[in-house]
C-alpha positions, 0 to 999 in steps of 0.5 A: 536498490531500495535496500542499499538506499535504506542501508545507507540511511540507517547509518545516518542520524535522523534528520533531514539527510536520512529521510531524503535517502528513505524517501528516495529508497521508495522510488526504486520500484517506479524507477526500475518500472520505467527502465524496463518499460523503456526497454521493452516498449520504447518511449511511447510504453513509458509515456503510456505508463506516466499518463496512468498517473495522472489519469483521473477520469473514473467515477467519483465513487472510487475516489471515495472508496480510496479515501474512506476505505481504511478509515471505515476499517478502523472505525468499524474495528474500534466499534467491534473492541467496544461491543466485544471487550466493553471498552473503546480502543486508544484513538489517535490524537491528530485532527481529521483535517490534518490527515486529509491535508496530509493524505492529498498532500502525500499523493503528489509529494510522497513515495507513493508515486515511485511505489505505485508506478512499480507495484500496480503500474508494471507488476500487476498486469503482468502477474494478472496475466500469468496468475489471474487477478486474485492470485496476483494481488496476493503474490504481489502483496507478499513481495511488497510486504517484504520489500518493507523488511529494513523498516522492521530490522534495520532502520531503528527510527522507523515507527515499524522498528520492533513491530511484528512482521507477521501481522504486517505481512498479513495486513499488507497482503489484504490491502494488496487485494483491496488495491488490485480491486480498486485498480481493475475498477478504475481501468488501470489508473493509478491516481486512485490506488495512489490515494488508497495508498496515501490514505493508508499510510495517513490515516491508519493511526485514527486507531492505532494498531502498533504494540508499545514496547514491542522489540521482536519483529518476527513475534506475533502482536499482542495488540487486540485492535490489530487483530480485529483490524486484520480480521476485517481487512481479510473479511473484505479481501475475501469478497474482493477475491470472490468477485475479481474480474477473471480476465484482463478486459477490465484493463485491456490497454495496460496489459502486456501484449503477448508475442 
């Protein structure tokens, strides 16, 4: 569904109609999740899934985790770059308060709602029941990354067009593990996960990882700061994988019931 809409968007010139189609495509996972939930669980199940979008009663430390996780990774990557290579990497130019405002605004108005209804709202608890949370987070990360392929190969005006997809795949799988960790510790609430998703999208370029002039999305990136970022993401993901909850008790009310 997403790829059809994005394919249509690729035929349009940059502007509001193209942007609207791209945004519409990001809601396909959520729309499909709502349809499948309505078919299997009726209106009550659909309402329960939607309520998780606004389930805000989780400890405040998890909101801080969601807001600052990628910022901490990026600033640490910059410090490692400075210590290892003797020079600071390039920093983004957008002021912090605009990034913060964009993060919060995107939670309400961006595509995170549509994505997270599908990825963490519907798919993750079902994959968890089958593969365990660690395996589910890795598998979902691969699917989630592959879903973005048109941005690398079709949508020529995308920031990702021509960038290294193998590097992106490694990044997204590690981020998927972190999101599963957050999901498990907030009892399946989607609001902190949406905040983390939005923060990643809006603050990742405080230390940009993109390779200027890249044209081959199948090639490995030549960006040193990108590989340092990936290494740090996977160091954290390794910790999360070791400490992942083993059962479904943490979010038992959100997991599918057998029988």
